[in-house]
N, C-alpha and C positions, 0 to 999 in steps of 0.2 A: 307835897303838900298839895296836889290837885283836890279839889273839891274844900278846901279850907277856905274860912274868912279870916282877914286881919285887917286892923283898923290903920286905914291910909294916914301916916304922919307927914309927907311931905312927897309931890310931884316933882320932879326937877331933870333938868339936861345935864348928865354927867357923864364922861368918858365917849362923848362922840354920840350918846344916843338919850332919848326918855329914860327915866329909870324911877320906879316907885319905892317909896322908904316905910316901912312898917318892923313893928316889936313882935320879933317871934313868942313863942309860948316862953322862952324862958328870961324874956323881958329884952334881950340883946338887940339892936336897930341893925336891921337886914336891908338889902335892896335887890330887886331885882329889876329886867328889863322891862319896862311897861308892855311892850308886845307880847311879854308871857304872862298877861294879866287880862281881867275883863274891865280895866282903868280906863282903856281907851278906845274910842269909836273902833270898829272892825273895818278893817282894810274894803271898800267897796268891791274890788275885785275879787276877794276871797270869799263875799258874800255872794256875788252876782257868780261865780263860778260854780259854788254850791257844791264842792267837793269833785267837780270834773275836770278840773287842771290843777296838777301838783306843783307847779311854777309860775310865778309872775313874769310877764314877758322882760320886765326891767333885771329881773336878777339873771336870765339865761341871757342877754345881752352882756351885761357883766360877765358872767362867767365865760364867754365867747370871746369876749377881749382878754380875760385872763389865760386862756388858753393860747391866743394867738400869741400872746406875749412871750408865753414859755417857750412856745415853738421857735420863734425868732431869737430864744437868747436872751431875753430880756424878761424881768416881769413886771407886769403891769401893776400898778399901786393904786387900785380904786379905793 
């Protein structure tokens, strides 16, 4: 679907994330995470990093907490 344009039907917060709804080529209502589209403002960190950093610090911190939870025998529910 990369490079294709669709008319936005609605922008909603569902399933714990922002999602965009559109009709595909067959007319079926579909949705995608808004972060997969250009319907949202780019993350300022990603823009400033300009491809030099593959991970946001928040994501690395969350990953470290998950690993620490697994090592201690309990999973961290983040």
